[in-house]
C-alpha positions in Angstrom: 64.4 101.8 52.3 63.5 99.5 55.1 66.9 98.0 55.0 68.5 101.4 55.3 66.4 102.2 58.3 67.3 98.9 60.0 71.0 99.5 59.2 70.8 103.1 60.5 69.2 102.0 63.8 71.8 99.3 64.3 74.6 101.8 63.8 73.1 104.4 66.1 72.2 101.9 68.9 75.4 99.9 68.8 77.5 102.4 70.8 74.8 102.5 73.4 75.1 98.8 74.1 78.8 99.0 74.6 78.4 102.0 76.9 75.9 100.1 79.0 78.4 97.2 79.4 81.2 99.7 80.4 78.9 101.3 83.0 78.0 97.9 84.5 81.6 97.4 85.8 82.3 99.3 89.0 85.1 101.8 88.8 88.0 101.2 91.2 89.1 104.2 93.1 92.3 102.8 94.6 90.9 103.2 98.1 89.7 100.2 100.1 86.0 99.9 100.8 84.8 101.0 104.2 84.0 97.5 105.4 87.5 96.2 104.4 89.5 96.5 107.6 92.8 94.9 108.1 93.1 92.2 110.7 94.2 93.2 114.2 97.8 92.5 115.0 98.6 89.6 117.3 100.7 91.6 119.6 100.4 95.3 120.4 102.9 97.8 119.0 104.1 98.7 122.6 103.6 97.0 125.9 102.4 98.9 128.9 106.0 99.0 130.3 107.3 100.4 127.1 104.6 103.1 127.0 105.4 104.1 130.6 109.1 104.3 129.9 108.5 106.5 126.8 106.2 108.8 128.7 108.9 109.3 131.4 111.5 110.0 128.7 109.3 112.5 127.0 108.4 114.3 130.3 112.1 114.5 131.2 113.0 115.9 127.7 110.1 118.5 128.0 111.3 119.6 131.4 114.9 120.0 130.2 113.7 122.2 127.3 111.3 124.4 129.2 112.7 127.7 130.3 113.3 128.0 134.0 112.5 124.3 134.5 108.7 125.0 134.2 107.2 122.5 131.9 103.4 123.2 131.9 101.7 126.5 131.4 103.9 128.4 133.8 106.6 129.2 131.2 107.1 132.9 131.0 106.7 134.5 127.6 109.6 136.6 126.3 108.7 140.3 126.8 109.1 142.5 123.7 111.8 145.2 123.9 110.7 148.8 123.9 112.0 150.8 121.0 114.9 153.0 121.9 115.3 156.5 120.5 118.5 157.2 118.6 121.1 159.3 120.5 121.4 162.8 119.3 
């Protein structure tokens, strides 16, 4: 009977030991840790001259597309048409 109790306790407690080992390993989420930052690039993506040129191009494009040549805030909204009554 004592042998049966020992065997039963080993069978019952064995899965708990393997679960504890599995829980000890950290799960990977696929995302980098917060402190893992990539190194800074050696040269910037755009120089100051390239940024200035791009801003001028964007401003010129915006001015061309704005109605009436007004680019900022002054663009008039289209007024809704009033419904017309059908001719009788």
